[in-house]
N, C-alpha and C positions, 0 to 999 in steps of 0.2 A: 032759068037762071042760074041755077048750080050747075047744070050742064055746059052753061058758056064761061063760067068762072072754073070749071074743070078743062075745059077746053085751052083757055088761056094759061092755065098753070100748066098744062102739060106741053104747051107749044113753047112756053118761058124755060121749063126745064130742059127741054129737047134742044133748046138754042144754046143753054148754057153748056150740057155735055157736049154739045157740037164744038164748043169753043174749047172745053177741056181736051178734046180729043184732035183739037187741030195744034195743041202746044207742040212746038219744035224747038230743041236746043235749050239753052238757058237763058235765064233773066237777067239783067245786067246786074243785078244784086248777086245774083250767085256767081257769076263770072267774077266781079270786084273780091267776094269773099276768098274763092280758089285763087285768084292770084294773091290775095295778101296770105293766104297759108303757103303757099309755095313760096314766096318770096322769105318769108319765116325761116321756112327750112333750108332755103339756099343761104341765107346770112349765117344759120347755125353752122351747116356744113363749112362753110367759108372759116368760119372763126376759129372752128377746131383746125382747119387744114395748116391756117396761118400760125395758129399757136404752136402746133406743132413743128412745123418748117422753122419758125423761131428758136425753139428748144433745141431743136436738131443742129442749128446751127452752132448754138451758145455751147453744148455738149461738146460736137467737133472742135471750136475753138478753144474751150479749156483744155482737152484730151491735148491738142498742138501743142499748148502753151507748155503744160504741165510736163511734156517730155522734152521740150527745148529747154526747162528749167533745170530739170534732171538732168541732162545731157552737160549743162553747162557747171553744174553743181559737182557733179561727179569729176569733171576736169580739175576744178579747183581743188577738191580733195586730193586728186591723184597727183596733183603738181606738189602739195605741201606735205605729202606722206612721207618725202625723205629729208624734210628739212631738217637740220641742226641747231639753226640760230635765225631770229628773225626780228626785226627792228622795224618802227613806223617809219615811213619815209617823207616826204615834205608835206604831206595832207593825210586827209583819210582815203583818199583815193590810191594810197599808192604805200607797200610795203619793201623792204630788202631783205632777202633770205638767202640763207648761205645753206649749201646742201653737199652733200658727200658726191666727189666726182668720179675720177677713173683711178683705177689702184695705181696708177703712175705717180710717183712722189710730187712731179710739178703741177700736176692737177687734181690732187686728192679733194681738195675743197675748192667749190665753185662759188659764186656770188650772181644771184638774179634780183633783177628788179620787176615786181610784180605792179603794174597800174592798171586802172580802170581807165581807159581814156575814150573820147569821142571817135566813133569810127565814122561818121558820115555828118558832115556840116547841116545837111537838109534834114537830118533825123536826129530827134533826142533818143539817142541809143548810143551804148557803150559797148566796149570788147574789154576783155581781159588780156592785156598784152604781158609777154613774159621777156624779158631781154636783158640780156649774158654778153660779157666780153671776155674774149679768151687772151691769155697772155701775148699774142700778137696782136692785140687791139681789134681784133675782128668782131664784129657787132652781130648778134643772132636773134631774132625775133619771132616769136610764136604769140598768135592769138587763138582765143576761146571766145564764143558769143554765140547770139541766136543765128541760124540759116537761115531764117524766114523772114523776108521782108515785113511781114505781116504783125511781126512781135518786134519789141524792144526791151532794153536791158539796161539797167543800172547797178551800180554795185560800191561796195565801200570797205575798206578794212579797218579792223581797230585792235593793236596789239595791246591785249590785256596784260601778258608779261612774255618773258622769253621762251616759253612754253605753249603758249594758247593764243590763238588769231580768232578775233570774232569776224565772221565773214556775212557780210548782209547784202543779198541779191534782190532786186524788185524787177519783176517781169510783166509787162502789159502790153496791150494790144493796141495798134497803131492806126487809130480812126481815119486818118486822112488816105489809106490805103484802101478803104471800103467803099463800094458804092453805095451802102446805105448805111445810117448809124446804128449801132448794136449796143446793148448794155456792157458796160466796162468790164472786162476781165482782168482779173490782177492777181498775181502771186508774188508772196514774198517769203523768203527765206532767210532766217537768220540763226546761224548756227556758229557755236564754238568749236574750233579745229584744235585738238592738240597735237602737238609736233612729238614725233618719234626719235628720240636723240640716237638710238641705238640701230648699228649698222647689221 
């Protein structure tokens, strides 16, 4: 009796060990667990890549906008550095500036009108227009503004007294020119510019 039980036990254990040795590949649960871990790793890597790309685009955009802002503001300072008198124009977008001219007697003093005007009706951007008229009635116009369609500028003047002008410039990114929406990039410059009266 005990030998029969022993034979059955050995046959049963032999069959079980045969099943174990016949296992090939992975079970469904192991495959699902591996896929879950792989998808988590891919999602984490993807999130880091997207975050890095977004930060790179923002930093690049901020750098370009800051360069544009610095260039325009330097142009404004350069234009006003030789002014000997200034008065407010018809609104806060305009000032009238008197500068030293050529050394000839008839053109020793020149008058200029500085205006922030809309440069494109399809875009909310402005340029600084500098207009002067000579004694013969000839009109000369120069402009300063952002050079990249990706950015816009707005500005205003406030004459504090005849010796100081408050210049406010605002630079921002034009969202319409982007294929996808990015976080707003915005720079404001508000500076008092003293006028140098000595030649």
